[in-house]
C-alpha positions as CSV (number, residue, x, y, z in Angstrom):
1,M,3.9,32.9,-33.9
2,S,0.6,33.2,-31.6
3,L,1.1,32.7,-28.2
4,G,-1.8,30.9,-26.1
5,T,-2.2,32.7,-22.9
6,S,-3.3,36.3,-22.2
7,N,-0.2,36.7,-19.8
8,D,2.2,35.6,-22.6
9,R,0.4,38.0,-25.1
10,R,0.9,41.0,-22.4
11,R,4.7,39.9,-21.9
12,M,5.5,40.0,-25.7
13,A,3.6,43.5,-26.1
14,S,5.4,45.0,-23.0
15,R,8.8,43.2,-22.9
16,P,11.0,43.3,-26.0
17,V,13.5,41.0,-25.0
18,Y,10.7,38.5,-24.0
19,R,9.0,38.9,-27.6
20,E,12.7,38.3,-29.3
21,W,13.3,35.3,-27.2
22,V,9.9,33.9,-28.2
23,Q,9.9,35.1,-32.1
24,E,13.5,34.6,-32.9
25,F,15.5,32.6,-30.4
26,K,13.1,29.7,-29.9
27,P,12.5,29.1,-33.6
28,R,16.3,28.8,-34.2
29,L,16.7,26.3,-31.7
30,R,14.1,24.0,-33.0
31,E,15.7,24.4,-36.4
32,K,19.1,22.9,-34.9
33,G,17.0,20.6,-33.2
34,L,18.2,21.7,-29.6
35,Y,14.5,22.8,-28.3
36,Y,12.2,19.9,-27.4
37,E,8.6,20.4,-28.4
38,N,7.6,17.8,-26.0
39,P,8.7,18.5,-22.3
40,L,10.2,15.7,-20.5
41,T,8.2,13.5,-18.8
42,R,8.8,12.0,-15.1
43,D,10.0,8.9,-16.5
44,D,12.6,10.3,-18.7
45,I,14.1,12.4,-15.9
46,R,14.0,9.1,-13.6
47,D,15.8,7.4,-16.2
48,K,18.4,10.1,-16.8
49,A,18.9,9.9,-12.9
50,F,19.4,6.2,-12.8
51,N,22.0,6.3,-15.6
52,T,23.9,9.3,-14.0
53,F,23.6,8.4,-10.2
54,K,23.3,4.4,-10.4
55,I,20.5,4.8,-7.6
56,E,18.1,2.3,-9.3
57,S,18.1,-0.6,-6.9
58,E,17.7,2.0,-3.9
59,Y,14.8,4.0,-5.8
60,H,12.8,0.4,-6.2
61,A,13.5,-0.5,-2.8
62,R,12.0,2.8,-1.6
63,V,8.8,2.4,-3.7
64,R,8.5,-1.2,-2.5
65,S,8.6,0.2,1.1
66,F,6.5,2.8,0.6
67,I,3.8,0.6,-1.2
68,R,4.1,-1.8,1.8
69,D,3.6,0.8,4.4
70,S,0.5,2.2,2.6
71,Q,-0.7,-1.3,1.9
72,R,-0.3,-2.2,6.1
73,D,-2.3,1.3,6.7
74,E,-4.8,0.3,4.5
75,L,-5.3,-3.1,6.0
76,R,-5.0,-1.7,9.5
77,K,-8.3,0.4,8.5
78,Y,-10.0,-2.5,6.9
79,I,-9.5,-4.6,9.7
80,R,-10.7,-2.1,12.1
81,S,-13.8,-1.3,9.9
82,I,-14.7,-4.7,9.2
83,V,-14.7,-5.9,13.0
84,P,-18.0,-4.9,14.4
85,Q,-18.5,-2.2,17.0
86,A,-19.6,-3.5,20.4
87,E,-23.6,-3.9,20.5
88,D,-23.5,-3.0,24.2
89,N,-21.1,0.0,25.3
90,S,-19.6,-2.2,28.1
91,T,-15.9,-2.5,28.7
92,Q,-15.9,-6.4,27.8
93,A,-17.7,-5.8,24.7
94,K,-14.8,-3.0,23.8
95,Q,-12.3,-5.2,24.8
96,R,-13.6,-8.5,23.0
97,R,-13.2,-6.0,19.7
98,S,-9.8,-4.8,20.6
99,K,-8.5,-8.5,21.1
100,T,-9.9,-9.6,17.7
101,I,-8.4,-6.4,15.8
102,K,-5.1,-7.0,18.0
103,A,-5.2,-10.7,17.0
104,M,-6.0,-10.1,13.0
105,L,-3.3,-7.7,12.8
106,A,-0.9,-9.9,14.2
107,I,-1.6,-12.6,11.9
108,V,-2.0,-10.6,8.6
109,L,0.6,-7.7,9.1
110,D,3.1,-9.5,11.3
111,G,2.7,-12.9,9.9
112,L,2.4,-14.4,13.4
113,D,2.4,-18.3,13.1
114,A,-1.1,-20.5,14.1
115,S,0.5,-21.5,17.5
116,E,-1.1,-18.3,19.2
117,F,-4.5,-17.9,17.2
118,G,-5.0,-21.4,15.8
119,I,-4.9,-19.8,12.5
120,A,-1.9,-18.5,10.1
121,A,-2.4,-16.2,7.1
122,P,-1.7,-18.3,3.9
123,S,1.5,-17.5,2.1
124,N,0.0,-16.7,-0.9
125,L,-1.4,-13.2,0.7
126,L,2.0,-11.9,0.1
127,R,3.8,-11.6,-3.6
128,G,7.2,-12.2,-4.1
129,N,8.3,-8.7,-3.9
130,G,7.1,-8.0,-0.2
131,T,3.8,-6.6,-0.9
132,W,0.3,-7.7,-0.3
133,D,-2.2,-8.9,-2.7
134,M,-4.9,-6.8,-1.6
135,P,-8.1,-8.2,-2.9
136,R,-7.2,-11.7,-1.6
137,T,-6.0,-10.5,1.5
138,K,-9.1,-8.3,2.3
139,D,-11.3,-11.5,1.2
140,W,-9.3,-13.8,3.8
141,I,-9.6,-11.1,6.6
142,R,-13.3,-11.0,5.7
143,T,-14.0,-14.6,5.7
144,K,-11.8,-15.4,9.0
145,V,-12.4,-12.3,11.1
146,H,-15.2,-14.2,13.2
147,F,-13.1,-17.2,13.7
148,I,-10.3,-15.4,14.8
149,G,-12.4,-13.1,16.9
150,R,-13.7,-16.3,18.8
151,Y,-10.5,-17.7,19.0
152,A,-9.0,-14.4,20.3
153,N,-11.6,-13.9,23.2
154,M,-11.2,-17.9,24.5
155,S,-9.8,-18.4,27.9
156,A,-6.3,-20.5,27.9
157,A,-8.4,-23.7,28.9
158,E,-10.6,-23.4,26.1
159,K,-7.9,-22.9,23.5
160,E,-5.9,-26.0,24.8
161,K,-9.1,-28.0,24.6
162,L,-9.5,-26.8,21.1
163,R,-5.9,-27.6,20.2
164,A,-6.0,-31.0,22.0
165,E,-9.5,-31.9,19.5
166,A,-7.7,-30.6,16.4
167,T,-4.6,-32.9,17.2
168,K,-7.0,-35.9,17.8
169,R,-8.9,-35.2,14.4
170,K,-5.5,-35.4,12.8
171,E,-4.2,-38.4,14.3
172,E,-7.7,-40.3,13.4
173,R,-7.3,-39.2,9.8
174,G,-3.6,-40.8,9.5
């Protein structure tokens, strides 16, 4: 039997016990069917652990939690990247950007309702397992960022006026 690596060939030349193990012991195990040609995969080991320890539901909950946290981080970075930097370096421009980011994060990540910012994230952004549909969510963020930015930076009086106009339009439509 030839071994592939130079380290294995060197071991066989210098260590008689290793040579005996490779040339005699391993072939006997293969003949008896006790030696795996293919090493166990991660899935095989995970399935054995599930059968032994009954932790499958906890494992899947942790995986979902990890995915959700990763998605939250990715969405947070995406929102910050899509809200334009302030043209001028004034404090007011920085505050406008900060308010827009804060509003978008609250609406998308925390599921804030329409009462504060005049818009709520649609329910179809979240899947049934609690993770986000990332392409749909990013598309929604991209299309709504300017509206939310305008609304987040309005004064309380302007927001109230806008709400009153929206209520009036709803009543007119019936």
